[in-house]
N, C-alpha and C positions, 0 to 999 in steps of 0.2 A: 717502354713496355713495363707494365706493372705485374709482378708475380708475388703473390702472398700465399702463405701456406702454414700448415700446422700438422702435427702428428695426431691421428684420430684413433681412439679406442685402445683396447689392451694390446693390439698388434702394433701400435704406433706407426700406422700407415700414413705416409705423407699425402695430404689432400692439398691440391693447389688451385688457386683462382688466378686466371691469366687474363689481362685486359690491356688495351693500348695505353690506358692511363686511368686515374681516378675519374669517377662520374661517367664511365663508359659501360658498354656491354662487356660481358666476360664469359669465359669458358671455365667450367669446373672439371678438374682432373682427379679421378679416383676418390669418390666420396665413400670412405670406409665406415667402420663401426662407429656409431654415435657421432657422425660428422656434422649432422644438421646444425647444432648450436654454434660450432666454430664457423661454418659457412655463413650462417645468419649474421654473426658478429662481423665477419670480414666484408660482407656485402654492405652492411650499414656503415662500417668504418670508412670504406672507400667509395661509397655511393655507386655501387655496381649493380648491373642487371644481368642475370645469367641467361644465356641463350642456347647453351649446349652442355652436355656432360660427356667427356671423353674418358674411356676406360683403357688402361694399358694392358689389362688382361682380366680374366674372369674369376680369379680367386676371391674367396669370400671376404678377406680383409680389405679388398679394394672396391668391392661392389655392394657392400652391406647396405648402404643407405641410398643406393641409386634410385630406387623406386620412389621413396618419399621426396627426394630432392627433385627428381624430374617432374613428378606430379605437382609438387608445390609451385614450381616455376613454369610448368607447362612447356617443357623443353625435351628434345630427343636425347637418347643415349647412343653413343657410338662405340661399337665393339667389333673385333674381328670375328668372322663367322665361325672359326674353329673353336672359339670360346663362348659362343652365344648360349649354348645349352647350360652353361654354368650359372647364368642369370636366374633360371628357374629351378635348377638342381645343383647347387654349389657343392653338395656332397660328392659329386663326381670328380671333383678336383682335390679331394682329401682322402687320406687313408680311412678305412672303416672305423678304427678306434677313435681317431681324431674327429671324424665326422660326428660320431655319437656324442663325444664330449662337448663339442662346440655347438652343434645344431640342436641337440635335444629334440624337442617337438616343434621347432621353428619351421615355418614354411616361407618360401620365396616365390616371387613371380617376376616376369619381365616388366620393364617399364612399358607404358602405353605406346611409345614410339621408339623403335630401335632401328638404327641405321648401321649397316654392316660396312666395315672398313676394308679397303683394298690396298695391298702392298704397292708402294710407289705412288699412291694417290695423295690427295690433300683434302683437308677439311677447312673450308673457308667459314669462319665464324668470328663474331665480335670484332670485325675489321682486321683480323689476323689470318694467316695461312699456316696450318699445322701440317707438316710433311709426315706421312705415315710410312714407317718401315716395319714390315713383318719380321719379328725376331723370335722365332720359336725356340724352345728349349726349356724354359721355366714352365711354360704351358704351350700347347700347340698354337694358340692364338695370341700370344704375346706380341705387342707392338711397342714402338717408341714414337714419340712425337717431337719433331724438330720445329722450332719456331724462332722468328727474329734472327738477329745476328749472333749465331753461335750459342744457342741454348737447346738442349735435348732433355726431354722428360723420359727417363730410361725405364720407368717401372721397376720390375724386379729382374731386369737383364743385368745391370751393372750397378754396384754400390761402391762407396768409398772403401777401398781395400778388399772387396769381395765381389761375388757374383750371385745370381739367384740360385736357389736350390733346385735340384732336379730329381729328388727322391720321392716326389708325390706323383699320383696318377697323371699321365700325360707329360711328365718331365723327361728330358732327353739330354744327357750330358754332351754328347757329340753335337747335337743340334745347337745347344747354347754356345759352344765354342765357335761353331760356324757363324752364328749370329753375331757374336762379339767381334769376330774377325771381319765380317761383312759390314756391320752397321756402325760399330764404335771405332775400330782401329783406323779407318780412313779419315776420321774427323780431325780438324786442327787441334793442336795441344791446348789452345786457349778456350776451347768449347766448354761451356758450363754444363755439368751433368746434374740434373735434379732427379734423384732416385726415388723409388717407392718407399724406402726406409732409410733412416740415418741422414747424416749431413750431406750437403752438396759437395761436389768435387769438380775436377776438370779432367778432360781426356789426357792431358799431359801428366797430371799427377798419377793417374791410374796406369798410363803406359809405362811410367818409370818405377812405380811402387806396388802395383797390384800383382800378387803372385799368380793370379789366374790369367793375366795378360802377358807376363814375361815369357818370351820365347814361344808364344802361342802357335801351336801346330794342330791340325785337325784331329790327330790321334793322341795328343799329349794329355796327360793328367798331372797337374801340378802337385808337388809333394805337400805344399802347405794346405791346411784345411781349417781356416778360421771359421768361427761361427757365423752363420748367415741368417739375417733377420727375416721375419715375416713368414707367410705361408708359401 
């Protein structure tokens, strides 16, 4: 399996292209701000043809370029229904002050073709199967995508050394703890985690060193509060 990615825009949101190999069809995950040039470069470099865009959640830094990317390739976008409204109204996922600062007079619309994701379902695309797990907490419609032998695209659920923030509209700290316990902790230690921001990691590394996973309990609040990237 080929996985290529790059940090897009001022938010450094990881955008990934996933394919069975060079010269094949591919899926694009989370095309953020100014992601189009990087996507175009990777498509050309690996001779890939996009067939779908998968969105881990609806925050602006992950969906900024979804409309031009989908329209340019003539492909659908997949998102959980609980976050679908953010495609056309991303301000709903931001505080009022942050929304004014970032959005200004910008307007957003849905892609022409939107497919809603279901918890426990799969997306069959580009010769691959992406297992969908609903993982609310960062946003109500956050999901992860598992693919291949031991790879999970965690979005803003789990980072190297941290977890997604829950202080924006729709965030829920208890829900993200439940999602981490249900979606991440059962995975084998060798599972590769490709997050929405920052470097890749493994479930084993996070199980042993992430302060938000250590002794995870439904009501626990870890004392450590490292900075958490992204929106």
